[in-house]
C-alpha positions as CSV (number, residue, x, y, z in Angstrom):
1,X,34.3,3.6,-60.8
2,X,36.4,1.2,-60.2
3,X,38.8,2.5,-63.0
4,X,39.0,5.7,-61.8
5,X,39.8,5.1,-58.3
6,X,42.8,2.9,-59.6
7,X,44.2,5.3,-61.7
8,X,44.5,8.0,-59.0
9,X,46.1,5.6,-56.4
10,X,49.0,4.8,-58.9
11,X,51.3,7.7,-57.8
12,X,51.0,6.8,-54.3
13,X,52.4,3.1,-55.5
14,X,55.0,4.9,-57.1
15,X,56.2,6.8,-54.4
16,X,56.0,4.5,-51.4
17,X,58.2,2.5,-53.7
18,X,60.7,5.0,-54.8
19,X,61.2,5.9,-50.9
20,X,61.7,2.4,-49.7
21,X,64.5,2.4,-53.0
22,X,66.0,5.6,-51.9
23,X,66.7,3.6,-48.3
24,X,68.2,0.6,-49.6
25,X,70.5,1.7,-52.2
26,X,73.9,1.1,-51.2
27,X,75.7,4.5,-49.8
28,X,78.1,6.2,-51.0
29,X,77.6,5.3,-54.7
30,X,78.8,9.0,-55.5
31,X,82.1,10.0,-56.7
32,X,83.6,12.5,-53.6
33,X,84.2,15.6,-55.9
34,X,84.1,19.2,-54.3
35,X,83.1,21.7,-56.8
36,X,82.5,25.6,-55.6
37,X,80.5,27.8,-57.5
38,X,79.6,31.4,-55.3
39,X,77.8,30.7,-51.7
40,X,78.2,26.8,-52.5
41,X,80.3,24.0,-51.5
42,X,79.9,20.3,-52.5
43,X,82.4,18.1,-50.8
44,X,83.1,14.9,-49.4
45,X,84.3,14.3,-46.0
46,X,88.0,13.9,-46.4
47,X,87.7,17.1,-48.4
48,X,85.8,18.5,-45.5
49,X,88.3,17.5,-43.2
50,X,91.3,18.4,-45.2
51,X,89.7,22.3,-45.6
52,X,88.9,22.0,-41.6
53,X,92.0,21.5,-40.2
54,X,94.3,23.9,-42.8
55,X,91.4,27.1,-41.7
56,X,89.6,25.8,-38.8
57,X,89.6,28.9,-35.8
58,X,90.5,26.5,-32.9
59,X,93.0,24.8,-34.4
60,X,94.5,28.5,-35.3
61,X,94.6,30.0,-31.8
62,X,95.7,26.4,-30.2
63,X,98.4,26.8,-32.9
64,X,98.8,30.1,-31.2
65,X,98.7,28.6,-27.7
66,X,101.8,26.4,-28.7
67,X,104.1,29.3,-30.4
68,X,103.3,31.5,-27.1
69,X,104.6,28.7,-24.8
70,X,107.3,27.8,-27.0
71,X,108.4,31.7,-26.8
72,X,107.7,31.1,-22.8
73,X,110.4,28.4,-22.9
74,X,113.3,29.9,-25.2
75,X,113.0,32.8,-22.6
76,X,113.9,30.4,-19.7
77,X,117.3,29.7,-21.9
78,X,118.3,32.6,-19.3
79,X,118.5,30.3,-16.8
80,X,122.2,29.3,-17.9
81,X,123.1,31.5,-20.9
82,X,125.0,34.8,-20.4
83,X,123.4,38.3,-20.8
84,X,125.5,40.9,-22.8
85,X,124.8,44.6,-22.5
86,X,126.3,47.5,-24.1
87,X,126.6,50.7,-22.4
88,X,127.3,54.8,-24.0
89,X,127.5,57.7,-20.9
90,X,127.7,61.3,-21.3
91,X,127.9,62.9,-18.1
92,X,128.7,67.1,-16.7
93,X,129.0,67.5,-13.0
94,X,131.1,69.2,-10.3
95,X,130.2,66.7,-8.0
96,X,133.3,66.5,-6.3
97,X,133.4,63.1,-5.5
98,X,132.4,62.5,-9.0
99,X,135.0,64.3,-10.3
100,X,137.6,62.9,-9.1
101,X,136.5,59.4,-9.7
102,X,135.9,60.2,-14.0
103,X,139.9,61.6,-13.5
104,X,140.5,58.6,-12.2
105,X,138.9,57.0,-14.9
106,X,140.2,58.8,-17.3
107,X,143.7,58.7,-16.1
108,X,144.3,61.9,-16.3
109,X,145.2,62.6,-12.1
110,X,147.9,65.6,-11.3
111,X,149.4,66.7,-8.1
112,X,147.4,69.7,-8.5
113,X,144.5,67.7,-8.4
114,X,145.1,66.8,-4.7
115,X,144.5,70.4,-3.7
116,X,142.1,70.3,-1.1
117,X,140.4,73.8,-2.6
118,X,140.1,71.9,-6.5
119,X,138.9,68.6,-4.2
120,X,136.4,70.5,-2.4
121,X,135.0,73.3,-5.1
122,X,136.3,71.4,-8.8
123,X,135.6,72.8,-12.4
124,X,132.9,71.2,-14.2
125,X,134.0,68.3,-15.4
126,X,132.8,66.0,-18.1
127,X,132.8,61.8,-18.9
128,X,132.3,60.1,-21.3
129,X,132.0,56.5,-21.1
130,X,131.2,53.0,-23.0
131,X,131.3,49.9,-20.9
132,X,130.5,46.4,-22.2
133,X,128.7,44.0,-19.7
134,X,128.4,40.6,-19.0
135,X,126.4,38.6,-16.4
136,X,127.0,34.4,-16.4
137,X,124.1,32.7,-14.1
138,X,125.9,29.7,-12.4
139,X,123.8,28.6,-10.0
140,X,120.0,29.0,-9.9
141,X,118.2,26.4,-8.9
142,X,114.1,27.2,-8.5
143,X,114.9,28.3,-12.5
144,X,116.3,25.3,-13.4
145,X,113.0,24.0,-12.0
146,X,110.8,26.5,-13.6
147,X,112.6,26.0,-16.7
148,X,111.6,22.4,-16.4
149,X,107.7,23.4,-15.6
150,X,107.7,25.5,-19.1
151,X,109.0,22.1,-21.1
152,X,106.2,20.3,-19.7
153,X,103.7,23.2,-20.1
154,X,104.9,23.3,-23.3
155,X,104.6,19.6,-24.4
156,X,101.2,20.2,-22.7
157,X,100.3,22.5,-25.5
158,X,101.7,20.2,-28.3
159,X,99.3,17.6,-26.9
160,X,96.5,20.2,-26.7
161,X,97.1,21.0,-30.3
162,X,96.8,17.6,-31.5
163,X,93.5,17.1,-29.5
164,X,92.3,19.9,-31.1
165,X,92.9,18.8,-34.2
166,X,91.3,15.2,-33.2
167,X,88.3,17.0,-32.1
168,X,87.9,19.2,-35.0
169,X,88.2,16.1,-37.2
170,X,85.3,14.6,-35.1
171,X,83.3,17.9,-35.7
172,X,83.4,17.5,-39.0
173,X,82.8,14.5,-38.8
174,X,79.6,15.1,-36.8
175,X,78.1,17.9,-39.1
176,X,79.0,15.6,-42.4
177,X,77.0,13.2,-41.1
178,X,74.2,15.3,-39.4
179,X,74.1,17.0,-43.2
180,X,73.7,13.8,-45.1
181,X,70.7,13.1,-42.0
182,X,68.6,16.0,-42.2
183,X,68.8,15.5,-46.5
184,X,67.2,12.0,-46.0
185,X,65.3,12.9,-43.2
186,X,63.9,15.9,-45.9
187,X,63.9,13.3,-48.8
188,X,61.3,11.0,-47.0
189,X,59.6,14.0,-45.7
190,X,59.0,15.2,-49.1
191,X,58.1,11.5,-49.9
192,X,55.4,11.2,-47.6
193,X,54.0,15.0,-48.5
194,X,53.7,13.9,-52.5
195,X,51.8,10.9,-50.9
196,X,49.4,13.2,-48.8
197,X,49.0,16.1,-51.4
198,X,47.9,13.2,-53.6
199,X,45.4,11.4,-50.8
200,X,44.1,14.5,-50.0
201,X,43.2,15.3,-54.1
202,X,42.0,11.4,-54.6
203,X,39.8,11.9,-50.9
204,X,38.4,15.5,-51.8
205,X,37.4,13.6,-55.6
206,X,35.8,11.0,-53.1
207,X,34.0,13.5,-50.8
208,X,32.6,15.9,-53.2
209,X,31.4,12.4,-55.3
210,X,29.5,11.4,-51.7
211,X,31.8,8.7,-51.4
212,X,33.5,9.2,-47.9
213,X,32.5,11.2,-45.1
214,X,33.7,15.4,-44.6
215,X,35.7,13.6,-41.5
216,X,38.1,11.3,-44.1
217,X,38.7,14.5,-46.3
218,X,39.9,16.6,-43.4
219,X,42.1,14.4,-42.1
220,X,44.0,13.5,-45.3
221,X,44.2,17.4,-45.3
222,X,45.5,17.5,-41.7
223,X,48.1,14.4,-42.5
224,X,49.1,16.6,-45.8
225,X,49.5,19.9,-43.3
226,X,51.3,18.0,-40.7
227,X,53.5,16.8,-43.9
228,X,54.5,20.3,-44.4
229,X,55.0,21.7,-41.4
230,X,57.9,18.9,-40.7
231,X,59.4,19.7,-43.6
232,X,59.8,23.1,-42.9
233,X,61.0,22.5,-40.0
234,X,63.9,20.0,-41.4
235,X,64.9,22.5,-43.8
236,X,65.4,25.1,-41.0
237,X,67.2,22.3,-39.6
238,X,69.0,21.3,-42.0
239,X,70.5,25.5,-43.0
240,X,71.7,25.3,-39.2
241,X,73.7,22.7,-39.9
242,X,75.2,23.8,-42.9
243,X,76.4,27.0,-41.2
244,X,78.2,24.9,-38.0
245,X,79.7,23.3,-41.1
246,X,80.5,26.6,-43.0
247,X,81.8,27.6,-39.7
248,X,84.1,24.4,-38.7
249,X,85.7,24.9,-42.3
250,X,86.6,28.4,-41.5
251,X,84.6,30.0,-44.2
252,X,81.6,32.4,-44.0
253,X,78.2,31.0,-42.4
254,X,76.3,32.1,-45.8
255,X,78.1,29.3,-47.9
256,X,76.4,26.5,-48.5
257,X,77.9,23.0,-48.0
258,X,76.1,19.6,-50.2
259,X,77.5,16.4,-49.4
260,X,78.8,14.2,-52.0
261,X,78.6,11.0,-50.2
262,X,75.8,9.1,-48.3
263,X,75.9,7.2,-45.1
264,X,76.8,4.1,-44.6
265,X,76.8,1.5,-42.2
266,X,80.0,0.5,-40.7
267,X,80.3,-3.2,-40.2
268,X,82.1,-3.3,-37.0
269,X,83.1,-6.5,-35.3
270,X,82.2,-7.4,-31.8
271,X,84.8,-4.9,-29.2
272,X,87.2,-6.4,-26.9
273,X,86.8,-5.6,-23.5
274,X,89.6,-4.4,-22.3
275,X,89.3,-1.9,-25.0
276,X,86.7,-0.4,-23.3
277,X,87.7,-0.7,-20.1
278,X,91.5,0.3,-20.7
279,X,92.7,3.4,-18.9
280,X,92.0,6.0,-21.8
281,X,95.2,7.4,-23.3
282,X,94.5,10.0,-25.6
283,X,96.1,13.8,-26.3
284,X,93.9,15.7,-23.6
285,X,94.7,13.4,-21.0
286,X,98.2,13.3,-21.9
287,X,98.0,17.2,-22.4
288,X,96.2,17.4,-18.7
289,X,99.3,15.1,-17.2
290,X,102.1,17.7,-18.9
291,X,99.9,20.5,-16.6
292,X,100.2,18.3,-13.3
293,X,103.7,17.6,-14.0
294,X,104.5,21.3,-14.6
295,X,102.5,22.2,-11.3
296,X,104.5,19.5,-9.8
297,X,107.9,20.9,-10.6
298,X,106.5,24.7,-9.9
299,X,106.1,23.4,-6.5
300,X,109.9,22.5,-6.7
301,X,111.0,25.9,-8.1
302,X,109.0,27.3,-5.3
303,X,110.4,25.1,-2.5
304,X,114.5,25.5,-4.0
305,X,113.9,29.6,-3.7
306,X,114.8,29.3,-0.3
307,X,118.8,28.8,-1.5
308,X,121.2,30.9,-2.0
309,X,122.0,32.0,-5.9
310,X,125.5,32.5,-7.4
311,X,126.6,34.6,-10.5
312,X,129.0,35.5,-12.3
313,X,129.4,38.7,-13.8
314,X,131.8,41.2,-15.5
315,X,132.6,44.4,-17.3
316,X,135.1,46.3,-19.6
317,X,134.6,50.6,-19.6
318,X,136.3,53.2,-21.5
319,X,136.5,56.8,-20.3
320,X,137.5,59.8,-21.8
321,X,137.1,63.5,-21.7
322,X,136.0,64.0,-24.5
323,X,133.3,62.5,-27.1
324,X,133.7,59.0,-28.5
325,X,137.5,59.0,-26.9
326,X,138.9,55.4,-25.6
327,X,142.3,56.7,-24.3
328,X,141.1,55.1,-20.2
329,X,139.9,51.6,-20.0
330,X,139.7,49.0,-16.9
331,X,137.7,46.1,-16.5
332,X,136.3,43.9,-13.6
333,X,135.1,40.5,-12.8
334,X,133.7,38.8,-9.7
335,X,131.3,36.3,-8.8
336,X,127.3,37.0,-6.3
337,X,126.0,35.1,-3.7
338,X,122.5,36.2,-2.7
339,X,120.5,34.8,0.0
340,X,117.7,36.0,0.6
341,X,117.0,34.8,4.1
342,X,113.2,36.6,4.9
343,X,111.5,38.2,2.4
344,X,108.0,38.9,4.4
345,X,106.6,35.4,3.7
346,X,106.5,36.3,0.0
347,X,108.1,33.1,-0.8
348,X,106.1,30.7,1.8
349,X,103.2,32.0,0.3
350,X,104.3,31.2,-3.5
351,X,104.9,28.1,-2.3
352,X,101.6,27.4,-1.1
353,X,100.3,29.1,-4.2
354,X,102.3,26.4,-6.2
355,X,101.4,23.7,-3.6
356,X,97.3,25.0,-4.1
357,X,97.9,24.9,-8.0
358,X,99.2,21.5,-8.0
359,X,96.1,19.8,-6.1
360,X,94.1,21.5,-8.7
361,X,95.6,20.4,-11.4
362,X,95.6,16.4,-10.0
363,X,91.6,17.1,-9.2
364,X,91.1,17.9,-12.9
365,X,93.2,15.2,-14.0
366,X,91.0,12.9,-12.1
367,X,87.9,14.8,-13.1
368,X,88.7,14.4,-16.7
369,X,89.9,10.7,-16.3
370,X,86.7,9.9,-14.9
371,X,84.8,12.2,-17.4
372,X,86.5,10.2,-20.3
373,X,85.7,6.6,-19.2
374,X,82.2,7.9,-19.1
375,X,81.8,8.8,-22.3
376,X,83.8,5.6,-23.5
377,X,80.5,3.6,-21.9
378,X,78.2,6.3,-23.4
379,X,79.7,5.5,-26.9
380,X,79.5,1.9,-26.6
381,X,76.1,1.6,-24.8
382,X,75.1,4.2,-27.8
383,X,76.4,1.9,-30.1
384,X,75.0,-0.9,-28.8
385,X,71.5,0.2,-29.2
386,X,71.7,1.9,-32.5
387,X,72.6,-1.7,-33.9
388,X,69.8,-2.9,-32.1
389,X,67.6,0.3,-33.3
390,X,68.6,-0.7,-36.8
391,X,67.4,-4.0,-36.6
392,X,64.1,-3.2,-35.4
393,X,63.7,-0.1,-38.1
394,X,64.3,-2.8,-40.6
395,X,61.8,-5.0,-39.8
396,X,59.7,-1.9,-39.1
397,X,60.3,-0.4,-42.8
398,X,59.2,-3.9,-43.9
399,X,56.3,-4.3,-42.4
400,X,54.9,-0.8,-42.9
401,X,55.6,-1.3,-46.1
402,X,54.1,-4.4,-46.1
403,X,51.0,-2.7,-44.4
404,X,50.5,0.0,-46.3
405,X,50.1,-2.2,-49.5
406,X,47.6,-4.2,-48.5
407,X,45.4,-1.0,-46.8
408,X,46.1,0.6,-50.2
409,X,44.6,-2.3,-51.6
410,X,41.4,-2.4,-49.5
411,X,41.6,1.2,-49.7
412,X,40.8,1.3,-53.5
413,X,38.0,-1.5,-53.2
414,X,36.3,0.7,-50.5
415,X,37.2,-1.5,-47.7
416,X,39.2,0.6,-45.7
417,X,38.8,4.0,-44.4
418,X,40.8,7.1,-45.5
419,X,42.5,7.4,-41.6
420,X,43.6,3.6,-41.3
421,X,45.3,4.4,-44.8
422,X,46.9,8.1,-43.4
423,X,47.7,6.0,-40.3
424,X,50.0,3.3,-42.2
425,X,51.4,5.9,-44.0
426,X,52.5,7.5,-41.1
427,X,54.0,4.7,-39.7
428,X,55.6,4.2,-42.6
429,X,57.5,7.5,-42.7
430,X,58.4,7.2,-38.9
431,X,60.3,3.9,-39.4
432,X,62.0,5.6,-42.3
433,X,63.2,8.9,-40.6
434,X,63.9,6.5,-37.2
435,X,65.9,4.1,-39.1
436,X,67.9,7.1,-40.4
437,X,68.3,8.6,-37.2
438,X,69.5,5.3,-35.5
439,X,72.2,4.6,-38.9
440,X,73.1,8.4,-37.7
441,X,73.9,7.0,-34.1
442,X,75.5,4.3,-34.9
443,X,78.0,5.9,-37.6
444,X,78.4,9.0,-34.9
445,X,78.8,6.6,-31.7
446,X,82.0,4.6,-33.9
447,X,83.2,7.9,-34.3
448,X,83.4,8.9,-30.7
449,X,85.0,5.7,-29.3
450,X,87.6,6.3,-32.4
451,X,88.3,10.1,-31.3
452,X,88.3,9.3,-27.2
453,X,90.4,5.8,-27.7
454,X,92.5,7.2,-30.5
455,X,92.0,3.8,-32.4
456,X,90.8,3.2,-35.8
457,X,88.0,0.7,-34.9
458,X,87.3,-0.5,-38.5
459,X,91.2,-2.4,-38.4
């Protein structure tokens, strides 16, 4: 009977050793290769990042916002560039004033046209006119500040695009590490499930032979069911992460993404205190700073709208009684000074609105600064906590493996209860899962700091 017990527990030893071996293998031993087959893609982190930067929807929208702002800035060229236009009119009228004026423009006025009868009741007259017109802005101080504000908005859109790219890289890194995390968790649970199944079969044999109580047999079966439940839950979470990763890459959510790399523990030097406490200066903060600058310039623009505006204008016109005729021509040039002294509180209201937008932008900037600083501190604390958690779980795994080994030997000799052995197996699985989670948290804390600080902390 003793030999029979020894034979039945050999798979248990092998699976436990295999689980430990999988966790201590050097990460990243597999070369990153990309393969696409139907609804499956195997990607390295670098390849996934490259695809996301090329196809991600958030980046596409940020690029569209930048192009829209660039188009708005180009529109402000009208502040100093001339406006040219051409128009052609065909008119038929017997209006006395216009008839005489058209004859003057056509240079065909004769002595008889001054006859009061003809002046008061003229015949129908046709006039065909072609006119070239030019308007040249000369002094529009409010529009100049508006142009400067739009320029700041364009700079903000550029920084926003850069920040979106950085954030997408962070998201890809997060989802990629999450994929590895769930795959490794699934591997641990599958190993634990196989071990639990072996314990259940062994307990069933012992129960049928009257060597253990029904309570011990049921405990083994409950442990197996619990491992099955946790495995199913992890598989569901893995499918969710795969769908989220596919959306990040700009591909259909049904595409299964498989990582070709493993989680590596980055050996990071102690971060200097000034790096954590220094003011945040990343693409997002610069984008908001440009927005504040734009809002300030809009306040100045609204204030300068009370000043007069000076513009030049000119036209060259052809008039003829026949279509496409250009016998008579004239020109006109001039300057226009316009000062809108009172506009029914419209301009005053715009000044108040611009100041409110400026205050809002300043508040947003201060709030964003505080949030970024808090995120840096939180990421730093999470990094330190994950570092300590890794050390503790490494030690816990070693002790749990030793505990399982001792209890297995005692169990084989009939000196240990099934529930005690299952409890030791559970603790080992939990330690392995915590170790993987701590490694994920450790790497993502570094990724968060690198995104916020826009620095490579490995250098």
